[in-house]
C-alpha positions as CSV (number, residue, x, y, z in Angstrom):
1,M,-1.1,65.0,67.1
2,L,-4.7,66.2,67.4
3,H,-7.0,65.6,70.3
4,F,-10.8,65.6,70.8
5,V,-12.8,68.3,68.9
6,R,-15.0,70.8,70.7
7,D,-17.0,73.6,68.8
8,G,-15.4,72.4,65.6
9,M,-11.9,73.0,66.7
10,P,-9.5,70.3,67.9
11,M,-7.4,70.5,71.1
12,I,-3.8,70.6,70.1
13,T,-0.5,69.8,71.8
14,V,1.9,72.2,73.4
15,R,4.3,71.7,70.5
16,E,1.6,72.5,67.9
17,A,0.4,75.6,69.8
18,L,3.9,76.9,70.1
19,Q,4.6,76.3,66.4
20,H,1.3,78.0,65.4
21,I,2.3,81.1,67.4
22,L,5.9,81.4,66.4
23,N,5.1,80.9,62.7
24,T,2.7,83.9,63.0
25,V,4.9,86.3,64.9
26,P,6.0,89.3,62.9
27,L,9.4,90.9,63.3
28,L,8.8,94.5,64.5
29,G,10.4,97.5,62.8
30,L,13.4,99.5,64.0
31,E,13.5,102.7,66.0
32,K,16.4,104.9,66.9
33,T,17.4,105.1,70.6
34,A,20.2,106.6,72.7
35,I,22.8,104.0,73.6
36,T,22.2,104.8,77.2
37,D,18.7,103.3,76.7
38,A,19.8,100.4,74.5
39,R,20.7,97.8,77.1
40,D,18.9,94.5,76.6
41,R,17.6,95.6,73.2
42,V,18.5,93.8,70.0
43,L,20.6,95.9,67.5
44,G,19.0,96.4,64.2
45,E,22.1,97.6,62.2
46,D,25.8,96.9,61.8
47,V,27.8,99.3,63.8
48,R,31.2,100.0,62.1
49,A,34.2,101.8,63.4
50,P,35.0,105.0,61.5
51,R,38.6,105.0,62.7
52,D,41.3,102.8,64.3
53,I,41.1,102.2,68.0
54,P,43.4,103.2,69.5
55,P,43.8,106.0,67.0
56,R,47.6,106.3,67.7
57,T,50.1,103.9,69.2
58,N,50.3,104.8,72.9
59,S,51.7,103.8,76.2
60,A,50.0,101.3,78.4
61,M,51.8,102.4,81.5
62,D,53.3,105.5,83.2
63,G,57.1,105.4,82.5
64,Y,59.6,106.1,79.8
65,A,59.3,105.7,76.0
66,L,62.6,104.6,74.5
67,R,64.3,102.3,72.0
68,A,64.6,98.7,73.2
69,E,68.1,98.4,71.8
70,D,69.3,101.1,74.1
71,I,68.6,99.1,77.3
72,T,69.8,95.7,76.3
73,G,71.3,94.0,79.3
74,A,70.0,96.6,81.8
75,S,69.7,95.4,85.4
76,A,69.8,96.7,88.9
77,A,73.6,95.9,88.9
78,N,74.1,97.4,85.5
79,P,71.6,100.2,84.9
80,K,71.4,102.1,81.6
81,A,71.4,105.9,81.7
82,L,69.4,107.8,79.1
83,T,68.8,111.5,78.5
84,V,65.2,112.6,79.3
85,T,64.0,114.8,76.4
86,E,60.5,115.8,77.6
87,D,57.4,114.9,79.5
88,I,54.4,113.7,77.5
89,P,51.0,113.8,79.2
90,A,48.0,111.9,77.8
91,G,46.1,113.9,75.1
92,H,49.1,116.0,74.1
93,P,51.1,114.3,71.2
94,S,54.7,115.1,71.0
95,D,56.4,116.5,67.8
96,K,59.9,115.4,69.1
97,A,61.5,112.2,68.1
98,V,63.3,109.9,70.5
99,G,66.9,109.2,69.3
100,P,69.7,106.9,70.4
101,G,70.4,107.2,74.1
102,E,67.2,109.2,74.8
103,A,63.9,108.6,76.6
104,A,60.7,110.6,77.0
105,R,58.8,110.5,80.3
106,I,55.2,109.5,79.3
107,M,51.9,109.0,80.9
108,T,49.4,106.1,80.4
109,G,47.4,106.6,77.2
110,A,49.8,109.2,75.7
111,A,50.9,108.8,72.1
112,L,54.3,107.2,71.7
113,P,56.8,109.7,70.2
114,E,58.4,108.9,66.9
115,G,61.6,106.8,67.3
116,A,60.4,105.1,70.5
117,D,59.4,101.4,70.2
118,T,59.2,100.3,73.8
119,M,58.0,101.4,77.3
120,V,59.7,100.9,80.6
121,K,57.4,101.3,83.6
122,V,58.3,103.9,86.1
123,E,58.9,101.3,88.9
124,D,61.9,100.0,87.0
125,T,63.5,103.5,86.8
126,E,65.1,106.3,88.7
127,S,65.4,109.8,87.4
128,D,66.7,113.3,88.5
129,G,64.6,114.9,85.8
130,S,67.3,115.2,83.1
131,V,68.7,111.7,83.2
132,V,66.8,108.4,83.8
133,R,68.5,105.2,84.9
134,I,66.8,102.0,83.7
135,F,67.1,98.9,85.9
136,A,65.5,96.3,83.7
137,E,65.7,95.5,80.0
138,A,62.4,95.3,78.1
139,P,61.5,93.4,74.9
140,L,60.6,95.3,71.8
141,G,57.0,96.6,72.1
142,E,56.8,96.1,75.9
143,H,53.8,98.0,77.4
144,V,52.9,99.5,74.0
145,R,49.3,99.6,72.6
146,Y,49.5,99.8,68.9
147,R,47.2,101.8,66.6
148,G,44.2,99.7,65.6
149,E,45.1,96.8,67.9
150,D,41.5,96.9,69.3
151,V,39.5,97.9,66.3
152,K,40.4,98.6,62.6
153,A,38.7,101.4,60.7
154,G,35.7,100.0,58.8
155,E,35.4,96.9,61.0
156,I,32.0,95.9,62.2
157,V,32.4,96.2,65.9
158,V,28.8,95.2,66.9
159,P,26.8,93.2,64.3
160,R,23.1,93.4,63.6
161,G,21.1,91.0,65.8
162,T,23.4,91.4,68.8
163,L,21.8,91.6,72.2
164,I,23.2,94.8,73.7
165,R,25.0,94.5,77.0
166,P,27.2,97.1,78.8
167,A,30.2,96.0,76.8
168,E,28.4,96.7,73.5
169,I,27.3,100.1,74.8
170,G,30.9,100.9,75.7
171,M,32.1,99.8,72.2
172,M,29.5,101.8,70.4
173,A,30.5,104.9,72.5
174,S,34.2,104.3,71.6
175,V,33.4,104.6,67.9
176,G,31.4,107.7,68.4
177,R,27.8,106.4,68.2
178,S,25.5,108.2,70.6
179,S,22.4,106.4,69.2
180,V,21.6,103.2,67.2
181,Y,18.7,101.5,65.6
182,V,17.2,98.7,67.6
183,Y,14.0,96.6,67.2
184,R,11.0,98.3,68.5
185,K,9.4,97.2,71.8
186,P,5.8,95.8,71.3
187,V,2.9,97.5,73.0
188,V,1.0,94.9,75.0
189,A,-2.6,95.7,76.1
190,I,-3.6,93.7,79.2
191,L,-7.3,93.1,79.7
192,A,-8.8,91.4,82.7
193,T,-12.4,90.0,82.5
194,G,-15.0,88.9,85.0
195,D,-17.7,90.4,87.2
196,E,-15.9,89.0,90.2
197,I,-12.8,91.0,89.5
198,V,-11.9,94.5,90.9
199,D,-8.8,96.6,90.6
200,L,-6.4,97.5,93.3
201,D,-8.0,100.8,94.3
202,E,-11.4,99.2,94.6
203,D,-12.9,97.5,97.7
204,P,-13.0,93.7,97.2
205,E,-16.3,93.4,98.9
206,Q,-18.9,90.6,98.7
207,G,-16.4,87.9,97.8
208,K,-14.9,89.8,94.9
209,I,-11.1,89.4,94.2
210,I,-8.4,91.8,93.1
211,S,-7.1,91.4,89.6
212,S,-3.7,90.0,90.3
213,N,-3.5,88.8,86.7
214,T,-3.3,92.4,85.5
215,Y,-0.2,93.0,87.6
216,S,1.6,89.7,87.2
217,L,1.2,89.9,83.4
218,Y,2.3,93.6,83.5
219,S,5.5,92.5,85.2
220,Q,6.0,89.6,82.9
221,V,5.7,91.9,79.8
222,V,8.2,94.3,81.2
223,E,10.6,91.5,82.1
224,C,10.8,90.3,78.5
225,G,11.0,93.7,76.9
226,G,7.5,94.7,76.1
227,I,5.6,97.9,76.9
228,P,2.5,97.0,79.0
229,R,-0.7,99.0,78.8
230,N,-3.5,98.3,81.4
231,A,-6.7,98.0,79.3
232,G,-8.9,97.7,82.4
233,I,-11.4,95.1,83.5
234,A,-14.3,94.0,81.3
235,K,-17.6,92.8,82.8
236,D,-19.0,89.4,81.8
237,T,-21.2,90.9,79.0
238,R,-20.6,90.7,75.3
239,D,-21.0,94.5,74.9
240,D,-18.6,95.5,77.6
241,L,-16.0,93.0,76.5
242,L,-16.3,94.1,72.9
243,A,-15.9,97.8,74.0
244,H,-12.7,96.9,75.9
245,F,-11.3,94.8,73.0
246,R,-11.9,97.7,70.6
247,A,-10.2,100.1,72.9
248,A,-7.2,97.8,72.9
249,L,-6.9,97.7,69.1
250,G,-3.7,99.2,67.9
251,A,-1.5,97.3,70.3
252,D,1.0,94.9,68.9
253,I,-0.4,92.2,71.3
254,I,-3.6,92.0,73.2
255,L,-3.7,89.8,76.3
256,S,-7.0,89.0,77.9
257,S,-7.3,86.8,81.0
258,G,-10.4,84.8,81.8
259,G,-13.6,84.1,79.8
260,V,-12.1,81.5,77.4
261,S,-13.6,78.3,78.8
262,V,-17.0,76.9,78.0
263,G,-19.2,78.7,80.6
264,D,-22.3,80.7,79.8
265,Y,-20.4,84.0,80.3
266,D,-17.2,83.1,78.5
267,F,-17.5,85.5,75.6
268,V,-13.8,86.1,74.8
269,K,-13.6,83.8,71.8
270,D,-16.8,85.2,70.3
271,V,-15.6,88.8,70.8
272,M,-12.2,88.0,69.3
273,K,-14.0,86.8,66.2
274,E,-16.3,89.9,66.2
275,V,-13.3,92.3,66.2
276,G,-11.8,90.4,63.2
277,T,-9.4,88.0,64.9
278,G,-8.9,84.7,63.1
279,I,-8.7,82.1,65.9
280,E,-6.1,79.4,65.2
281,F,-6.8,77.4,68.4
282,W,-8.5,77.7,71.8
283,Q,-7.5,74.5,73.7
284,V,-4.1,73.1,74.4
285,A,-3.4,69.6,75.9
286,Q,-1.7,71.0,79.1
287,R,-2.2,71.6,82.7
288,P,-2.6,74.3,83.9
289,G,-3.7,76.5,81.0
290,K,-5.8,74.2,78.8
291,P,-8.3,76.9,77.8
292,L,-6.0,79.1,75.7
293,A,-7.2,81.0,72.6
294,F,-4.8,82.4,70.1
295,G,-5.4,84.4,66.9
296,K,-4.2,87.3,64.7
297,M,-5.9,90.4,63.6
298,G,-3.8,92.1,61.0
299,N,-0.4,92.4,62.6
300,T,-1.8,92.2,66.1
301,L,-1.4,89.0,68.1
302,V,-4.4,88.2,70.4
303,F,-4.1,85.8,73.3
304,G,-7.1,84.7,75.4
305,L,-5.4,83.5,78.5
306,P,-7.1,81.5,81.3
307,G,-8.4,83.5,84.2
308,N,-6.8,81.5,87.1
309,P,-3.7,83.3,88.2
310,V,-1.2,80.3,87.8
311,S,-2.7,79.3,84.5
312,S,-2.3,82.9,83.2
313,M,1.3,83.1,84.3
314,I,2.2,79.7,83.0
315,T,0.6,80.2,79.6
316,F,2.4,83.6,79.3
317,E,5.7,81.9,80.0
318,Q,5.2,79.1,77.5
319,Y,3.7,81.2,74.6
320,V,3.6,84.9,75.0
321,R,7.2,85.4,76.3
322,P,8.8,83.6,73.4
323,A,6.5,85.5,71.0
324,I,7.6,88.9,72.4
325,L,11.2,88.0,72.3
326,K,11.0,86.8,68.7
327,M,9.2,89.9,67.5
328,T,11.9,92.1,69.1
329,G,14.7,90.3,67.2
330,H,16.0,88.0,69.9
331,R,17.5,84.7,68.8
332,N,17.4,82.9,72.2
333,I,13.7,83.1,73.1
334,F,13.3,80.2,75.5
335,R,14.1,79.8,79.2
336,R,17.2,77.9,80.1
337,T,16.5,74.3,81.0
338,V,18.3,71.9,83.2
339,T,17.9,68.2,84.0
340,A,17.2,67.8,87.7
341,V,16.7,64.8,90.1
342,L,13.2,64.7,91.4
343,T,13.1,64.6,95.2
344,E,9.5,63.4,95.6
345,D,7.0,61.2,93.8
346,V,4.5,63.0,91.5
347,E,1.5,61.8,89.5
348,K,-0.4,63.3,86.6
349,K,-3.1,62.6,84.1
350,K,-2.1,60.9,80.8
351,G,-2.5,62.9,77.6
352,L,-1.7,66.3,79.0
353,R,1.7,68.0,79.4
354,Y,2.0,69.2,83.0
355,F,3.8,72.3,84.2
356,F,4.6,71.8,87.9
357,R,5.8,74.8,89.8
358,A,9.2,73.7,91.3
359,R,11.9,74.7,93.7
360,V,15.3,73.9,92.2
361,T,18.5,73.6,94.1
362,Y,22.1,72.7,93.2
363,A,24.3,70.5,95.4
364,D,27.0,67.9,94.9
365,G,27.2,68.5,91.2
366,E,23.5,68.0,90.4
367,Y,20.3,69.9,90.2
368,R,17.4,68.8,92.4
369,A,13.7,69.7,92.1
370,A,10.6,69.4,94.2
371,T,7.1,70.8,93.7
372,T,6.2,74.0,95.6
373,G,3.3,72.3,97.3
374,E,-0.4,72.5,96.2
375,Q,-0.4,72.8,92.4
376,G,-4.0,74.1,91.9
377,S,-4.3,76.7,89.1
378,G,-5.6,79.2,91.6
379,I,-2.7,78.8,94.1
380,L,-0.6,81.9,93.3
381,K,1.7,81.0,96.2
382,S,3.0,78.1,94.2
383,M,4.5,80.6,91.7
384,V,5.9,82.8,94.5
385,L,7.8,79.8,95.9
386,A,9.0,78.6,92.5
387,N,12.3,79.3,90.7
388,G,11.5,76.8,88.0
389,I,8.8,75.0,86.0
390,M,9.0,71.2,85.9
391,V,7.8,69.9,82.5
392,I,6.3,66.4,82.5
393,P,5.5,64.9,79.1
394,E,2.0,63.9,78.0
395,E,2.6,60.1,78.0
396,V,4.0,60.0,81.6
397,T,1.5,59.3,84.4
398,A,3.9,58.9,87.4
399,L,7.4,59.7,88.4
400,K,9.4,58.5,91.5
401,A,11.9,60.3,93.6
402,G,15.2,59.9,92.0
403,D,13.8,60.1,88.4
404,R,15.2,62.9,86.2
405,V,13.0,65.7,84.9
406,I,13.4,68.7,82.7
407,V,13.0,72.1,84.5
408,Q,12.7,75.6,83.0
409,L,14.5,78.1,85.2
410,L,12.5,81.2,85.9
411,D,15.4,83.3,87.1
412,N,19.2,83.4,87.6
413,S,19.2,82.7,91.3
414,L,21.0,79.3,90.9
415,F,23.8,81.1,89.2
416,C,24.4,83.8,91.7
417,D,26.6,83.4,94.8
418,A,26.3,85.2,98.1
419,E,30.1,85.3,98.4
420,P,32.7,85.4,95.6
421,S,34.2,81.9,95.2
422,Y,37.5,83.2,93.7
423,L,38.7,85.1,96.8
């Protein structure tokens, strides 16, 4: 669905904007990294096991390795006595076999000696060093970890495309991999624009404001796996903006904030074209964040985000975040959504998709959502108070308390407990 045309380019829907972007996103190349630095990266190769794990059949407990048939019927009232042949510590395989009527004292992880097929834990025994009495029978294979029962030689233990967690890092270490290939992190240049903007170390005198966008976007880039680069603040002149854009070339993504509307000093779209960016769209039927420019210059994605702090963060969430995740090999690139019961009435303009900042709670088996107060695009506090974004479709103009709404969850706070429920 297309909307009204301005400057020869139609305003498009949120769905169309997202499709344009994701169809354009390149998959980045691979780089080698130490497994200690691989958490939350996407694996770019199949990791195979060069050997069985465990490499030898071993004991899962401290106790005695023996033959199950030798302790059939053993009990506290009828213990079975066996001759202790040796002590086997972990890491020191034995060259002695266990024969009929014999047992070897063995530590957890030690290789089971030849002839033994079962383990009896030390708590079920009594020994004077040369003879052990067994007070409980054990089935064949009790407390034995067999060779290759975890991993077989040649098996793919972590497949390409896996999001690496601590468990995957442990598995890769267990098969001897100190480094692996992962998808490269994109370098994201962050450029603020506007004569009214100053940086943190400058004095915000004469009504000027500190560039919060630089730092919120910086954090958002880090959170989804990019490498942010502060490209500075460009003044509201074509020449200064052009110089800053040219300095940012070479990044995988360029994010500018501000200067994409229709004001006399909104030069971002013109400068994007001048540095060779093919602009695919610059207005999206949404609130906040309608003035959003997107294009591509070679393999570099260029986003002209709105200047208002909330608009900048919301458009990043909806478009830049999934783009970064897709280009780094992620399969699940969107925030988790839940259906929540609205606890207040809300109204909106027809024809635009609204992204209300919301506080989501969970009680009595259902999610509940309320707005975080004033929803103006310059009210950054509305984002600070939010743990979700309430998404209201274009055709809806009003919702009542009790209606159900879709909410994107911004963090995992709803799924973390202050106290463990299982204790």
